[in-house]
N, C-alpha and C positions, 0 to 999 in steps of 0.2 A: 432565443438563446441555443445555438448550437457549438460542440465544444469541439469538434473535429478538425476544425481549422482556427488559426487563434487569430486576432485581429492584428493589422498590420499598424507596425508603429515607427516611429521615425524613426531615420539613423540610428540619431543620436541615443534615442531610445534606447535601444538595440545595444548600440557600445555601452550603456553605462549597465542595461541588462549583466551582459557580459562581465564585464567591470566585476559586481556587483554577487554574482557565480561563483563567479572568482575568487572573490576574498571569501565567501562561505565554505566553496570546497577547500581551500587551502588551508583555514583556519580546524575544519575539524580532521582533516590529513594533520594536522601539525597536533594534533593534542594525544597528551599519552599512549600510545601504541597497548601496552599490556597494560593501562590504568583499570578499565571499565568491563563491567560485566560481561561474560560471553569472550572476550576479547582470545583467551587465553585458546577458548574450541575455535572459534575460527585462526588463529596458530599453526592449531594442526590439522586442520584441510590447507594449508597452506605448503604443508612440510607431505601430507601424508595422502592427500587425493588421490593418488593414482591406488594405491593400496584401498582403497576404499571406494573404487570406481572396480576394480574386479572382483572384489567383495559382492557387488551386489550386481556382475555381470556374471557371476560363476551362480546365481541364482535364476534371473529368468528373464526376459526381455521387460515384464511391467515390473518388475522393480528395478531395473534401471529408469525406468520412465517416472517412476511417481517419487523416485526417489533425490531430484534437482541432477540429472548430468551435466547440464552447461555451467551451473555453477562448480562443479568438479574438473570438468574440462579445462574451464575455464583456470581455473587454482593449479592443475596442474601443466599448461602452458607458462604459467607465471613463474611458478617453480622452478623452471629451466633456465629461466630469466634474470629471477628479482630472489632474494632472499626473503622468506616469510615476512618479515617484517614489513620488509616493501612491499610485499604481494597484498599484503591489508591497507597500505596506504592509496596504492594504485585505484582502487577496488571503494574506498572512502572519496577520494578526488572524482575518479569517474561520476559514480553513481548522483552525487550529492550535489556534481559541478549543473549535472542535464538536467535535473529532474530542478535545481532551483531556477536555472537557465526557461528554459521550459514555460512553469510557473510564470516567473517572471515577467518575458515579453508575452505571454495570451493575451489579456486583458490590460493595457497603459492605464485608464480611465482609473484602474482599483489595485496603482498601484500599490500601495501605502497597505493592502489589506493582503496584496499575497503576497509579501513580506512576512505579515503578521502568519500565515498561512506557513511559510516555510519554517517560522520560529515560534509553530507550535510543539510541545514534545512530543505528540505523538506521531509528527512529521520526523523529526528532528533525531528523535530516537531510530530511525530507519537508517543514520549515518552513522552511528553512535557505538548502538548495542546488535542491531539488530540486520550485523550488512547482508548479509543475504538477503534478506527481503528488500531492504533499499536499491539493489542491483536489481533484483525480479521488477520493483517500483520504474525503476529509469527503461527498461526493456519491454516494460507497458505503454511509458508513457510515449515512447517513441513511436512505437506504430499507433498508438492513438494520436496524436496528431500528425502523421504522415499521408500526403496527401496521394501517393499513387499508392495504390488500395495492393498489388500485389506484396508491399514491403511491410502496408500497415495489417495485413492476415499473417505474414510470417513472424514481426515480432510481438504483434499482441501473442499469436501460437507459441511467440520460443519462453514467453515469460512465465507459465508453470513450469517449466523444465528449470529455471532457474530457485522462483521459490511455486512450495506445491500450492499456499493458499489462491494464485490464477487458475488454476484448477475449478476453482467456485467461481471468483471473478471473470475467468471466461465462459462457464458455463451458465451465468446472468447475465451474458454479453449475447449470446446466443441466443437466449429465452425471449432477449429484445429484438433480438435481430426476427426471430418466428411472431412476437406479437405485432410489429407492422407490416412482414407478409402476409399475416389473415388480417390486417388490422381488426385486432380482438380490443374489446371497451378495455376503460381504464378499470370500471370493477373487477373482469375476469381476469385482467392483468395483474392484480392485488391477488386475487384467491389464487393464482396459479404461483405466484409468485411465493405465496404464502404455505401454498402446499407441500414446491420444492423447498422451501426452508424447514418443514415439519418433519418432512422424510431425509432429508440429510444429517438435519441436528440428532436425528436420532439414529441414523443408523451409519453417519459418518467418520467414524473412528472405526468401529468393526471393519466399516469398505477400504480404511485406510491399512485397519491390518491384514486383511484380506488378498491386498493388489499388495503388499510388501512392502509401503511407505514406511519410513521410520517414526513416525506421528502416533501410529497405531498400536506401534508396541512398545511405548516409552510411556512408561507411570507418568515421567513429567506433564506429558500433551496435557493424560485422562483428565490429571487433577488440575488443569486450568482454567479458571471462569468457574469452577464450582463453588468460588466463596465470594463472588461479584455483589457489591451493594446493591445495585439496581438504581443510582443513582444514573449511571452511564443511561442505562435504558430509558429512564424518565427523558434524561436529557435528548437524546435522540430521537423518540418518540415528538417530544414537543416541534421538534425541527424538522418531523416529519409531515405534522400537521400541516406547519407552518409551506412546505412543499405543495400538498392536494388541494390545499387553499388560492393556490397563485390562479389555479383553475386548466383546461382542457391543451389551450398550446404550447404552455410552459411544461406537461409534463408530456406532451408530444416532443417535446426537443431535448426531453431531459429525463424521458422514462427510463433509462439505466442506471440512473443513478439516484434516482427513488427507489427502484429495484435493490439497491445497494443497501439501503436504510431499511427494508421491508423485511430483506433477508436478514438483518443484522437486528434487528429487533425480535425475527420469528425462532430464530434460532438461539436468542440471548441465553436462555436457559436448557439450552440441550447441546448446545455445540460446543466442548470444549475450547474448539480453538478460535470460535467467530470474533471476538476481539479483533485477533491476526489477522483476517481475512479481512476484515472492517476497515481496520489499518491500510489496507492493501489500496481498498479504493476511495479511502476518506476524500483524497484531493479532491476525485472528482466529485464527489459532492458537495466538496470547498467553491470549487468553480460553479459550479451548476446554481448554485444558490446566490452568486454573482447576477445572475439574470431575476431575479424577485422584483417586484415593484411595488408601492404605495408603500403602506404599515408593514408589507412582510418584510421588505427588504431592510428596515429601522430595527424589525424584531431578533431577525438574524445579526445583524449588527452588534447589539445586542447582548445575544448568545454567545459569539463570536469572544466580547470581550469579557464576558464572565467566566466560559471557559478559559480563554489564555490566561486571566489572573488565576482562577481555580486550579489550571494543571501546574504554574509558578510557584504562587503564592509559597507551598509547602516545604518548594527544594530549596530555595533561594537558603544561601549560607550552608547549605550541604553538601560533603564530600562527593566532587561528581556531578552536584546536583542531581540527586540521585543513585545517579548511575556507577558510581566508582565499584570498583572489583573488590566484595569485605570489607565494603564501605572504608576504606583509606583510598587518603590521595595525598 
């Protein structure tokens, strides 16, 4: 099962996908604009991205490149035409609409599961509290499913300039291209990915600081992931084992998704931002899992259900489903 070209659904199905994606995006856009975590920070970007861009530009070219210049330029453009609040609404609608539409139309046979995917908290929050990451995922997915190779390369290459996590995702994609070009065996693919994960896990934050990226100088980012319980590691390790049990043909078509899993596991205890990187590639992993067969398919269905319930149950009835600013709404 390859993911570069979606399965062709009927005209009626595509219309339904447009309607569902439109409702999904309209609902998220209509949420209280400053009632959620980090929205105040995004309003600052909507007002002052020109000043932030000039500050980075005064430093060096590498500082500009590693600090998401396309995100800044989009906010600069929007600030000249919209209010800060409407800028956020525009970003939310655009990213949530395109991600949901591209996911929903991809494999009509699995429509129910695709709806489940876009409602998973780790996907949904990219359009509620991690708006920059949501936009980065949008740009990457537009390229991921683009049939015209130059445009595919352009959008995938553009994604890290919207959200820095895609420097890692694009590096994994390039690694997979090298694997295919040189016909590297599965065992060595895993070994190389583990090695890359350990090196980047150990040096990632230092490298970010050396390149002038804001993540490398932020105490908040340095502390992320340090108190993880390990439950996510166990869950996705089970998911990875099922992937590899499917066989060579499945891995041949979906090793990029497998690489994202292996990289996440190898950096779980090393790289503070590894969860954010994994969230940027999570939909690729979930969509690839639809190609599993026999008992493995039903095993991941059970994992979907468990994960969905365990993510949502603790936040039902909580203000803003746990994402409210200062716990109030």
